[in-house]
Residue, then its C-alpha position, 0 to 999 in steps of 0.5 A: m510256545i503261545h501263538c498270537a495274532i494282532i491284526g491292526a498296528g494303530q494306537i491300541g494294537s501297538r499297546h496290546l502288543q506291548a502287553l504281550c511281551h509280558l506273557k509268562e510263557s514264550a510267545r510268538v506275536d504276528l502282527v498285521d497291518p497294511s501300513d509300514e508307518s504303523l508297523q514301525t511304530a508298533r516295532d518301537r513300542y515293542k522295543e521300549v518294553i521288551s526286557p534286554g536278553k529276553q528270551g521267548t518272545e518273537l515278533y513277526c510283522h506282515h502286511s496281510p492276514d495271508d501271512l499268519p501261521d496256520s494255527l493261532d491260540i488267540v487273535i486280537v482284532a484291533t482294526n477299525s469298525i469298517v473292516r472288523e467283520k471282514i478281518i474275523r471271517d477271513v482269518s478264522q476261515k483261512r486259519s485255526v483260531k482258538n480264541l478271539i479278542l475284539e476291540k470295540v465299537l464292534f461293527q456299524r450295522k446291526i445286521q453284522y452283530v447277528e451274523i457275526d454271532n452266528f459265524l462265531k457259534e458255528s465256528s466254535i470260537p470263544t470271543w471276548v470284547n475289550c470293554w476293559m473297565r470291569t476288569a480293573d481292580l478299582f471297579k471290582q472293589i466297587k462291586s464288592v461293596l454294592n448292595s444288590k437289593d438296592l438299585i445302581q444310578m450311574k451318571v458320566a458327565g463332561p465335555r468331549w469324552g467321546m460319546g460314539t467311541n465310549s459309551v459302550h465301556f459305561m454301559d458295560l461297566l453298569s452291566f458288570f455291577t448289576e449282572c444284568s446284560d440288557f438295556k434300553f435307552a428311554e431318554v434321547h436328546l442328541e444334538d443335530k451337530v454331529p462332529d467329526s471323530k479324531r480318527d478320519g472318516f468317523k463321527e462322534f455325538v453330543g448330547h444327553l442319553k438316559g436308560m435302564n436295564s430290566r432290574g431298574d438300574s439307570l445309566e445317564l450319559i452327558c457329553r458337551d461338545k464345548g469346554n474343558g474340565p474333567i469327566t465325572i462318573d457318579i455311582q448311587n447305590g442305595p444311600e451309598k455314593f462313589t464319585l470318580t473324576t478324571n481328565f481321562v488319564n489313568h489317575f482318578e480322584f475318587i471319593s465315597s460315602n463309605e470307607l472304601a475310598s480312604r482304604i483304597g487311597k490313590v487311585s490309578l487305572p491300568y494302561q492297555s499295555e498293562m492288561t491284555h497279557l493278563w487276559v490271554n493268560d487267563i483264557l489259555t489256562k482257565g478258558s476265560c477271562d474277565l472281559p465280557t463275552y461277545a454275546d453279552s457285549m453285543n446286546l449293548h452295542l446293538e442299543l447303542i447303534r440303534v440310538f445313533t442311527d435313529h438320530l442320524q436318520k432323524i437329522s438327515g431325513k434319509e434311511i440310514d443303516v450305517c453308523p460311523i463310529t469305531 
């Protein structure tokens, strides 16, 4: 039997739970959250997808990680960024944890990234970060037709798409396309207004960022605070161009200058509840999965935290070492 734990039963944690109902092998899933309401919502979503009479999937709910089993094949940390470092340390020090999957944005302070990197290496715990776009068939197919001899230029533009929360997804997608895990923002034009996130206690950012990796591939991010309309992702690779347009549901309009779009036809991206079990199966059978490793994702996160923290210092006139995104 596979022993899995999910720490954090919020929106994303409950979707991880739904996915784990589809594991090939029998599994015990331990779900941890201090909120009775969150645990109940997760239970309800679990019941929505669990097959009637399905044997082998057992769900246990707890208010504290102290109630977890002694040995865990995989732990998914789906808490907010404020408590994630503490949870990683506490669970990994008190339990035998064989693998970790972490939600992004990972942490709020630069020093936490290095300290957790050292901790994971010392603990010998393989760890991946949920930057899921690279695992989707659509982006794998786009990568398969890219010419690595030509530079890749990506541009993401639209209103209110969550620059603080979601930029790292697009940074990781460029890293996946180019197989280059370094990145530097060279042009930073963020607005002084720092709006509240839809998640209480966190912030979002609005404006224009542009940067590149050491290969010369570029990423431009434009997030507007006003207006409605779709989010557009443009990918230019030499003479070829790919454009995806979405309202941040899982359905995309996809056009390409070559035959790829017509060959693929209707485009949709998987929900979280359709992905997590695939990664867990791969980790437990192959020792790895398609998500980025912690080490690679750390580099991209640190650059994003640097840009946002510098901006907060600039507009506040105070020294700041915390970036309130999650």
